[in-house]
N, CA, C and O of each residue as an XYZ file, in Angstrom:
336
protein
N       0.906     -1.524     -0.171
C       0.140      0.122     -0.117
C       0.865      1.086     -0.271
O       2.055      0.994      0.030
N       0.283      2.373     -0.831
C       1.141      3.731     -0.872
C       0.867      3.965      0.303
O      -0.152      3.693      0.938
N       2.738      5.004      0.909
C       2.128      6.377      1.593
C       0.830      7.007      1.691
O       0.100      7.263      0.733
N       0.673      7.157      2.474
C      -0.661      8.146      3.296
C      -0.010      9.374      3.611
O       0.870      9.340      4.470
N      -0.363     10.700      2.932
C       0.375     11.508      3.479
C      -1.282     12.352      4.313
O      -2.290     12.195      3.624
N      -1.387     12.757      4.993
C      -2.495     13.525      6.018
C      -2.381     14.977      5.448
O      -1.269     15.503      5.403
N      -3.804     15.829      4.890
C      -3.216     17.405      4.985
C      -2.573     17.680      5.727
O      -1.709     18.244      5.055
N      -2.111     17.771      7.169
C      -1.586     18.376      7.567
C       0.356     17.753      8.323
O       1.177     18.121      9.163
N       0.224     16.983      7.603
C       1.474     16.503      6.660
C       2.096     17.123      5.941
O       3.241     16.839      5.588
N       1.438     18.110      5.583
C       2.169     18.892      4.297
C       3.297     19.720      4.612
O       3.119     20.899      4.307
N       4.310     19.475      5.089
C       5.308     20.374      5.553
C       5.909     20.540      4.411
O       5.566     19.779      3.506
N       6.988     21.591      4.124
C       7.778     22.215      3.095
C       8.422     20.660      2.929
O       7.771     20.056      2.077
N       9.266     20.022      3.368
C       9.879     19.193      3.512
C       9.100     17.915      2.547
O       9.703     17.299      1.668
N       7.496     17.650      2.956
C       7.367     17.130      2.370
C       6.586     17.421      0.628
O       6.591     16.788     -0.428
N       6.176     18.308      0.951
C       5.788     19.108     -0.184
C       7.138     18.907     -1.408
O       7.011     18.517     -2.569
N       7.927     19.160     -0.966
C       9.538     19.256     -1.658
C       9.357     17.245     -2.212
O       9.419     16.671     -3.299
N       9.215     16.963     -1.337
C       9.572     15.421     -1.636
C       8.743     14.745     -2.600
O       9.115     14.138     -3.604
N       7.245     14.976     -2.051
C       5.866     14.948     -3.547
C       6.610     15.040     -5.208
O       6.765     14.301     -6.181
N       7.025     16.874     -4.662
C       7.345     17.208     -6.332
C       7.924     16.196     -6.806
O       7.283     15.492     -7.585
N       9.494     15.792     -6.418
C      10.565     15.615     -6.384
C       9.956     13.567     -7.353
O      10.314     13.059     -8.416
N       9.053     13.106     -6.332
C       8.547     12.038     -6.634
C       7.530     11.863     -7.806
O       7.449     10.933     -8.608
N       6.843     12.892     -7.708
C       6.103     13.512     -9.311
C       7.229     13.766    -10.835
O       7.261     13.821    -12.065
N       7.873     13.833     -9.813
C       8.534     14.530    -11.247
C       9.871     13.014    -12.114
O      10.548     13.046    -13.141
N       9.668     11.818    -10.935
C       9.968     10.424    -11.066
C      11.689     10.661    -11.016
O      12.485      9.933    -11.610
N      12.190     12.240     -9.889
C      13.752     12.111     -9.548
C      14.025     10.764     -8.281
O      13.200      9.926     -7.916
N      15.458     10.936     -7.817
C      15.346     10.500     -6.889
C      16.308     11.501     -6.391
O      16.884     12.299     -7.130
N      16.541     11.397     -4.463
C      16.867     12.527     -4.207
C      18.763     13.125     -4.589
O      19.363     14.177     -4.366
N      19.161     11.759     -5.265
C      20.382     11.858     -5.725
C      20.473     13.013     -7.073
O      21.326     13.899     -7.131
N      19.369     12.773     -8.141
C      19.233     13.558     -8.637
C      19.013     14.854     -8.433
O      19.515     15.711     -9.161
N      18.162     15.158     -7.318
C      17.839     16.150     -7.208
C      18.943     17.523     -6.697
O      18.932     18.728     -6.947
N      20.236     16.255     -5.520
C      21.566     17.250     -5.150
C      21.807     17.045     -5.892
O      20.597     17.171     -5.700
N      22.277     16.698     -7.134
C      22.903     17.185     -8.558
C      22.197     18.795     -8.967
O      22.531     19.937     -8.651
N      21.089     18.252     -9.806
C      20.244     19.809     -9.999
C      20.877     21.125     -9.011
O      21.172     22.233     -9.460
N      20.992     20.719     -7.640
C      20.853     21.641     -7.135
C      22.545     22.267     -6.819
O      22.881     23.430     -7.039
N      23.412     21.232     -6.289
C      24.835     21.215     -6.915
C      25.105     21.004     -4.701
O      26.121     21.345     -4.097
N      24.345     20.628     -4.323
C      24.794     19.942     -2.961
C      24.514     18.738     -2.836
O      23.907     18.176     -3.746
N      24.933     17.962     -1.538
C      25.008     16.888     -1.672
C      23.554     15.955     -1.238
O      22.442     16.476     -1.148
N      23.806     14.620     -1.021
C      22.469     13.776     -0.939
C      21.741     14.110      0.376
O      20.526     14.217      0.544
N      22.627     14.238      1.175
C      22.258     14.252      2.409
C      21.307     15.397      2.735
O      20.164     15.374      3.192
N      22.232     16.572      2.312
C      21.323     18.187      2.315
C      20.001     17.413      1.832
O      18.928     17.287      2.422
N      20.303     17.057      0.902
C      18.527     16.919      0.382
C      17.707     16.120      0.741
O      16.604     15.866      0.255
N      18.429     15.525      1.959
C      17.431     14.076      2.617
C      17.326     15.021      4.069
O      16.347     14.699      4.742
N      17.852     15.715      4.442
C      17.747     16.997      4.945
C      16.623     17.571      5.302
O      15.774     17.593      6.193
N      17.034     18.211      3.891
C      15.565     19.550      3.464
C      14.474     18.314      3.670
O      13.821     18.054      4.681
N      14.489     17.630      2.373
C      13.195     16.383      2.856
C      11.922     16.074      4.347
O      10.717     16.060      4.599
N      13.369     15.859      5.012
C      12.804     15.818      6.439
C      12.661     16.358      7.564
O      12.478     15.986      8.723
N      12.856     17.938      6.646
C      12.584     19.075      8.110
C      13.674     19.687      8.908
O      13.479     20.569      9.745
N      15.310     18.972      8.493
C      16.015     19.090      9.469
C      16.316     20.933      9.433
O      15.420     21.549      8.857
N      17.191     21.581      9.855
C      17.751     22.326     10.125
C      18.974     22.890      8.834
O      20.101     22.550      9.196
N      18.991     23.441      7.839
C      19.855     23.987      7.039
C      20.099     25.259      7.004
O      19.168     25.993      7.334
N      21.017     25.703      6.718
C      21.108     27.867      5.998
C      20.197     27.947      4.948
O      19.825     27.332      3.949
N      19.976     29.046      5.645
C      18.699     29.610      4.489
C      19.453     29.434      2.605
O      18.924     28.794      1.697
N      20.688     30.176      2.530
C      20.996     29.634      1.168
C      20.821     28.374      0.426
O      20.473     28.069     -0.714
N      21.233     27.682      1.621
C      21.045     26.235      1.229
C      19.560     25.746      0.794
O      19.283     24.991     -0.138
N      18.622     26.413      1.769
C      17.239     25.925      1.352
C      16.446     26.292      0.156
O      15.686     25.663     -0.580
N      17.121     28.238      0.227
C      16.544     28.419     -1.041
C      16.887     28.128     -2.121
O      15.989     28.283     -2.949
N      18.110     27.643     -2.637
C      18.590     27.184     -3.580
C      17.822     25.602     -3.872
O      17.795     25.140     -5.012
N      17.277     24.937     -2.802
C      16.707     23.509     -3.034
C      15.015     24.159     -3.633
O      14.306     23.618     -4.482
N      14.790     25.152     -3.046
C      13.542     26.066     -2.907
C      13.073     25.600     -4.582
O      12.138     25.031     -5.146
N      14.440     26.277     -4.937
C      13.999     26.435     -6.685
C      14.459     25.269     -7.421
O      14.055     25.302     -8.584
N      15.121     24.313     -7.161
C      15.068     23.124     -7.516
C      14.033     22.663     -7.863
O      13.634     22.315     -8.974
N      13.423     22.655     -6.560
C      11.972     21.976     -6.593
C      10.615     22.485     -7.539
O       9.434     22.190     -7.716
N      11.406     23.229     -7.900
C      10.053     24.936     -8.166
C       9.230     25.153     -7.091
O       8.026     25.403     -7.140
N       9.864     25.057     -6.201
C       8.570     25.327     -5.007
C       9.069     26.704     -4.420
O       8.691     26.920     -3.268
N       9.788     27.595     -4.962
C       9.564     29.181     -5.255
C       9.657     29.662     -6.613
O      10.391     29.259     -7.515
N       8.960     30.414     -6.616
C       9.544     31.535     -7.839
C       9.814     33.372     -7.396
O       9.615     34.168     -6.479
N      10.384     33.288     -8.755
C      11.441     34.984     -8.312
C      10.603     35.397     -9.563
O      10.266     34.716    -10.531
N      10.311     36.998     -9.203
C       9.786     37.329     -9.824
C      10.828     38.971    -10.459
O      11.971     39.361    -10.221
N       9.920     39.405    -11.141
C      10.625     40.094    -11.936
C      11.491     41.339    -10.965
O      12.698     41.481    -11.166
N      10.699     42.298     -9.807
C      11.662     42.630     -8.737
C      12.295     42.541     -7.783
O      12.488     43.401     -6.924
N      12.908     40.869     -7.874
C      13.859     40.465     -7.564
C      13.167     39.882     -5.941
O      13.743     39.682     -4.871
N      11.772     39.740     -6.317
C      10.963     38.988     -4.291
C      11.228     37.606     -5.317
O      11.323     37.357     -6.519
N      11.277     36.898     -3.992
C      10.259     35.767     -4.480
C       9.263     35.034     -3.412
O       9.253     35.139     -2.186
N       8.462     34.288     -4.238
C       7.386     34.136     -3.207
C       7.389     32.092     -3.343
O       8.067     31.647     -4.269
N       6.601     30.984     -2.371
C       6.065     30.259     -2.426
C       5.306     29.820     -3.278
O       4.372     30.507     -3.693
N       5.544     28.586     -3.718
C       4.311     27.790     -4.608
C       3.565     27.629     -4.187
O       4.149     26.741     -3.566
N       2.299     27.575     -3.678
C       1.168     26.703     -3.462
C       0.866     25.734     -4.362
O       0.694     25.894     -5.570
N       0.790     24.425     -3.558
C       0.272     23.115     -4.468
C      -0.981     22.655     -3.705
O      -1.178     22.326     -2.536
N      -1.974     22.781     -5.110
C      -3.008     22.232     -4.778
C      -3.443     20.627     -4.360
O      -3.511     19.654     -5.111
N      -3.675     20.695     -3.098
C      -4.101     19.469     -2.491
C      -5.501     18.756     -2.248
O      -6.051     19.308     -1.295
N      -6.272     17.727     -2.769
C      -7.295     17.813     -2.228
C      -7.267     16.606     -0.813
O      -6.365     15.850     -0.450
N      -8.423     16.793     -0.351
C      -8.522     16.171      1.000
C      -9.248     15.322      1.585
O      -9.865     15.792      2.541
N      -9.440     14.061      1.343
C     -10.293     13.200      1.399
C     -10.464     12.643      2.551
O      -9.570     12.372      3.354
N     -11.951     12.397      2.711
C     -12.092     12.654      4.392
C     -12.225     11.404      5.232
O     -12.332     11.490      6.455
């Protein structure tokens, strides 16, 4: 049976993991794209503390942050259906 995430489990790390799996990529793939270590990707997906610059780099690679023309950034919201 596949892992089921409850709505309240959708932390930033879980959203990142979902994005990665939907793109059929491994943590090693994401590490290569971001130029970071596999351990740092694993820590990010498990909501472990990381330096802000590293988190921003990973958010960009996971497509969870969007750069706007005025040099500001915003998080992307992911639509989620909730089954009772």
